[in-house]
Residue, then its C-alpha position, 0 to 999 in steps of 0.5 A: x163364172x168367167x172364162x178364166x175360172x171355167x178352165x181354172x188357169x191362172x190369169x194371163x197377161x191377155x186376161x189382165x188387159x181384158x179386165x183392165x182396159x175397160x177400167x182404164x177407159x172408165x177411170x180416165x173419164x173421171x178426171x176428165x170431169x175434173x179437167x172440164x170443171x177446171x177448164x170451164x172455170x179457167x176461162x172465166x175472169x180470174x184465178x179465184x174460180x179455179x181455186x174455188x173448184x180446187x178447194x171444193x173438189x178437194x173438200x168433197x174428196x175428203x167428205x165423200x171418198x172418206x167413205x170409199x170403203x164402200x167401194x173397196x170393202x165391197x170389192x174384197x168381200x165380193x171377189x173372195x166369195x166369187x172366187x170360192x163359187x159362193x153366189x149367195x154370199x156375193x148377193x148378201x155382201x152387195x146388199x149389206x154394202x148398199x144398206x150401209x151406203x144409204x145410212x151413211x148418206x143420210x147421216x152426211x146430209x143431216x150433218x152438212x151444216x156443221x161439216x161446212x162450218x168446220x171445213x171453211x173455218x180450216x180452209x185458208x184461202x182468199x175470201x172470194x175463193x171461199x165464197x165460190x167454194x161454199x156455193x159449190x158445197x151447198x149444192x154438191x152435198x145433195x149427191x151423197x146418197x147417189x155417190x155412196x150407192x155408186x161406190x158400192x155398185x162399182x165395188x160389186x162390178x170389180x169383184x165380179x170381174x164385170x169390167x165392161x159393165x163398169x165401163x158403161x156405168x162410168x161413161x154414163x156417169x161422167x159423160x152426163x156430168x161433162x155434158x151438163x157442165x158445158x150446158x150449165x156454165x158456158x151456155x146458161x151462165x150458171x157459174x160454179x153452181x152449174x158445175x156442182x149441179x151437174x155432178x148431182x144430176x149425173x150421180x143420180x142418173x148413174x144409180x139406176x143404171x148401176x143397179x140394173x148392171x149388178x142385178x144382171x150379173x147376179x142373175x148368172x151366179x149359182x144359188x144354194x137356196x139358203x142365203x146368209x142372213x143380211x144382218x148376221x152377226x159374223x158378217x156384220x162384224x167382218x164388215x165393220x172391221x174391214x171397212x173401219x180399217x179402210x176408213x182410217x186408211x182413206x181418211x189419211x189418204x184424202x186428208x193428205x191430198x187436202x193438206x197438199x191443196x190447202x198448203x198450196x193455198x197458203x203459198x199463194x193463189x197462183x201456186x194454188x191454181x197451178x197445183x190444181x192444174x197439175x193435180x188433173x195430170x195426177x188424177x189422170x195418172x191415178x185413174x189410169x193405173x187404177x185399171x190394173x190395181x182394180x184388176x189386182x183387187x178382183x184377181x187377187x181376191x178371187x185367188x185368196x177366196x179359193x186359197x190358190x197360191x199359184x193364182x195369187x202369184x200370177x195375179x200379182x205378176x201380170x197386173x204389176x208388170x202391166x201397170x209399170x209399163x203404163x206408168x212409163x208411158x204416162x211419164x213420157x207423155x207428160x214430158x212431151x205434151x205437158x205444156x200443151x195439156x196445161x194450155x188446154x186447162x187454162x188461158x191465164x198466163x201466170x197460171x200456165x207459167x207456174x204450172x210449167x215450172x212444177x211440171x217435172x214433178x208430174x213426169x217423175x211421179x208416175x214411176x214412183x206412184x205405180x208401186x203403191x197403187x198396185x200394192x193397194x189393189x192386192x191388199x184390198x182384194x185380200x181384205x188385209x186391211x189392218x196392214x193397209x191401215x198401219x202402212x198409211x198411218x206411217x206414210x201420212x205422218x212422214x208426209x206431214x213431217x216432210x211438208x213442215x220441213x220442205x215447204x219453208x225451204x223450197x216453197x211449192x217445189x218442197x210441197x211437190x217433193x213431200x208428195x213424192x216422198x209420201x207416194x214412195x213411203x206408201x209403197x215401201x210400207x205395204x211391201x214390208x207386209x207382203x211376206x205376211x200375206x204369203x204366210x197367211x195364204x200358206x203353201x198348201x196346194x189346192x185343186x187349183x194349184x194342182x191343176 
């Protein structure tokens, strides 16, 4: 167990930061890959390359992060078993997640051609953008087995509060991706195919490392000698229920971002490229704030597993206060250095000017988004996925209504306003369910609460 568990104290701000900073560093390396993808394409001839990367990346956000429940569901189950001191349940939860990851990846590969046909029929963009994006798709799809396995492994590390191991995993994954990007495109002249191939190789490289890190962590957990059956009915039902709800929630989330990108493409190629640049700002923000959201997942889940009201409340307070402070720092940074960052991502004057026009939205969004990120972490850690599903359904419906109303009136400004509304509604709908969490946890005092 961690030091925080050994002396049975609720998590302090110091402990939260100790958990969060490796996650923040590792997460910030993820949008760095997207930024490098955009940058290497942004220095080629024409905005179509940037648009193709935006379309291709958004498409795989829909396809792959649809299965993000492999990460989130694993974190919840592992964190709760870890908090309760049930090492054998932790091992079984991870094994089930990896088995499910392999099965879903094989299904994805089997369905890649009809999936591509439907996706590129729906996408509205110029023929050159679609041609480049299809070339990206045909290569990137083969990373599915490794990507899904890495989701489960990351979920396990977060649930076990092994965030420094997570940092090592992500730095190897994303560092390999960036290095191969720079080798394949500027040096070898492979174009968008090189960007896709870099992602495939990096994902498979990270799987071996992730397995070793997780096995090393599991070796330290206690065992009772009677491990639950891998395919036990109760465990599988809980796995299917929790992951099914997260799947619906994630479909709505990634679908909303895909709709955002596609709507930008309908407005114009320059707006599509400008939004792709600014979305890199959002991804840096998201992965930075997720450091505290992931800390909330592990800490709230552990407190939930041990039935400790005191630990649960302390987890909410320390992670959220820290996250709000970092969100304010993002807003200040984007206000002061935003134009410089835009210049790093593209040297196309028309795209730079358009991105600068819409930059104020990215100054506001951190202060709006932080609340939904933190609440997501709390609900994931406690596996209260029915509430997450319902909140996201409402938020997505209002986002689609907002785009239908605001884009005809305000064009791309209306699109960014609709996104801001979406983030705010996500927080409000989850906040509505918070009293239910406390009622379920109850006010009974465990040994931890009495300490």
